[in-house]
N, C-alpha and C positions, 0 to 999 in steps of 0.2 A: 610525647613522653615515651621512652623506651620501655618495652614490655617483654618479660620472659615468656617464651612459648614452648609448650610441651605437647606435641600432637602425634597421632598415629595415622598411617595411610597404607593402603594396599598397593598403590602404584605411584610412580613419579614420572611425569612427562616434562622433559626438558626442551625448551627452545635451545638453539645452538649459539648463534652469533650474539655476543654480549652477555651470555649466561655461562656457557661452557668455555668459550674461547673468545679472544679479542681479535677481530678482523677489521677494525675500524679504518685503519690506514689503507688496507687493500681495497675495501669497499669504496672509500672516497676516491682513490686513484682510478679504479675501474669505471665507476659511474661518471667521473669527470671526463674521462676519455670518450665514453659512450655519448654523453651529452654534447660534447664538442663535435663528434662525428655526425650526430643526427640533428644538430642545429637547435638544441633546446637549452634553456637557461640552466647553468650548472647549479647555482644556489637552490633553485626550486627543486631540481632533480634530487639533490642530496637531502632535502627536507622530507621527501615523501617515500624514499626507498626503504628505510629501516623497518623491519618487521613485516614487510609485505613481499609477496612473490614477485620475482622479476618480470614475469609475463604481465602481471597486473600493472606494474609500474610502466612498462613499455606501452601498454594500451592507453594508460592515462596521459602519458607525455606525447605520444605520437600515434593517435588513433587512425591516422591516414596511411600508415605503413603496414606491411604484413607483420603481424605480431610475432610469428615464429622466427622470421628473419631478424627482428629486433632482439628477440630472446637469444638466438644463436650468437649474435654479436656480443652481447654482454657476457654470456657464459664463456665464450672463447677468451675474452679479456680476463675474466675472473679466474679461470682455470690456470692461466699463465702466471698470475701474480699471487703468490702466497707469502711474500716477504713480510715479516713482522707478525705473522699469525702465531699466537702463543696461547697455551691454556691459562685460564684465569685462576686467581688464588683459590686454593682449596679444592679445586675440581678433580684433579687426578686422584687424590686420596679418597674423596667422596665416592667417585665412580667405582673404585676398587672395592669398596665396602658393600656395594649394592648387589643383591642377588640378581643374576642376569635376567630372570623372568619378571622382575618387578619394576623395570624402567625401560624407557625408550626415548628417542629424540623426535620432536615434532618441529620441523624447520621449514622456513619459507624458501630455503635454497633447494635446488634440484638435488637428487640423490648423488649424482656424480660430483657436484661441487661440494656437497656436505662431506662426502668421503675424502675428497682432496684436502679440505680444511682440517678435518679431524686428524688425518694422517700427519699433516704439517705441524699440528699442535701436539702430536704424540698422545692422543687420547683414544680410549677404547671406543670401538664402533659396535653398536648393538646389532644383533642378528637381523633385526628388521627395524625400519624407521619410517616415519611419515614425512614425506618431502613434497615439494611444490608440484612435482610431476605425478603424485599419487592421489591427489584430491581434485575435485571439480571446482571448489571454491576455497580460496586462501583466507588467512586471518584478515579481518576480525570475524569472519564467519566461524561458527563452532565446529564445522566439519573436521578440520585437522585434529583437534583434541578429542572429539568423539571417536575418531578412527584410532588414535593412539591408545585410548582406553580399551577399545575393542581388541587391539593387538595384544594387550596384557590380559585380556579375559576378565576385566573388572568393569564396573559401572563408572562413568565419569565422576559421579559424586564420591566415589571411593579413591579418587586420584587427586594428587596435588600437582598443579601446573607451576613450572618455574619459568618466569618470563622477565624480560627487560624492556619490552616495548608496549605502549598502550594498546596497539592493535592486538597483540598477543594476550594481554590481560583480559581484554574484552572477549576474545575468542574462548579463553579458558572459562571465564564466568558464564558465558552463553552456553557452553557445553555442559554446565552444571558442576564444574570442579571448583575447589578452592585454589587460590592463586598466591604464590610467593613471588613478590617482585624483587628483582635485583637492580639496585640503583647504580647507574653508570652511564649508559648511553642516554638515559632519560632521568629526569629529576624525581625527587620524592613526591612532589606535587603531581607530576605527570602520571605517576604510578599509584595514585591515591585510591583507585578502585580495587587494587589488590588487597586481600585480607591481611597480608603481612608484607614487610619490606626489610631487606638487609643490604648492607654495603657490598657484600660478596658472600660466596658460599664457604669461605674459610671458617666462618664462625658457626656453621651448621654441624651439629653432632648427630650421628646416625647410629641406630642400634636395631638389629633384626629381632623382632618379637613375634609371638604367635599370631597377632593380628596383621602382621605385615612388617612395617618399618616405623620406628619411633624417631621423631626429629625433635631436637632441642636447639633453640637459637634465641637471640634477642631481636625482637622486631623494632624497627625505628618508628 
């Protein structure tokens, strides 16, 4: 049953792919090329890539090769292919309303790739972000979202994580944050551990208040 939600938060921590922008086509093309090059099953590769760091995917698929070499290969492919990468509905307007010190991006992409995709989508790039190359452990470990909260100078419990992948939802909750799931790359059921779920950020209304930010939306 849909439910009207009215909440306040001191910080917003956004995942990137599948939350702020759509990169599905580019991701599928890149990992398909990589899987074929390194002799692993394409279907299995595509099942495990979303929401996780590329370095962790490389290690899982080809533990016998040099992980950095495998990472460099997928990053080179992904940096070349930004065709079809676009901002998701409601994202541009929402980011424009956010005070710069109140939000950041916590992504499983490297910072170089994140900047490339954000530029391709025409989206604002925060002054600092948490990327795959700035943490020791990626999602579902809580480290990325704890670091994101630290960047904003607030406790994880005072942040809302916005995620589209189960690994990210688990990371946000493990960090001690509340989680808003965006349905799209994964189903409503797959995001069931998020406190709230929406079809897109287009229906999220934001207002700056003394406590931080006030969000209103309808949770699925």
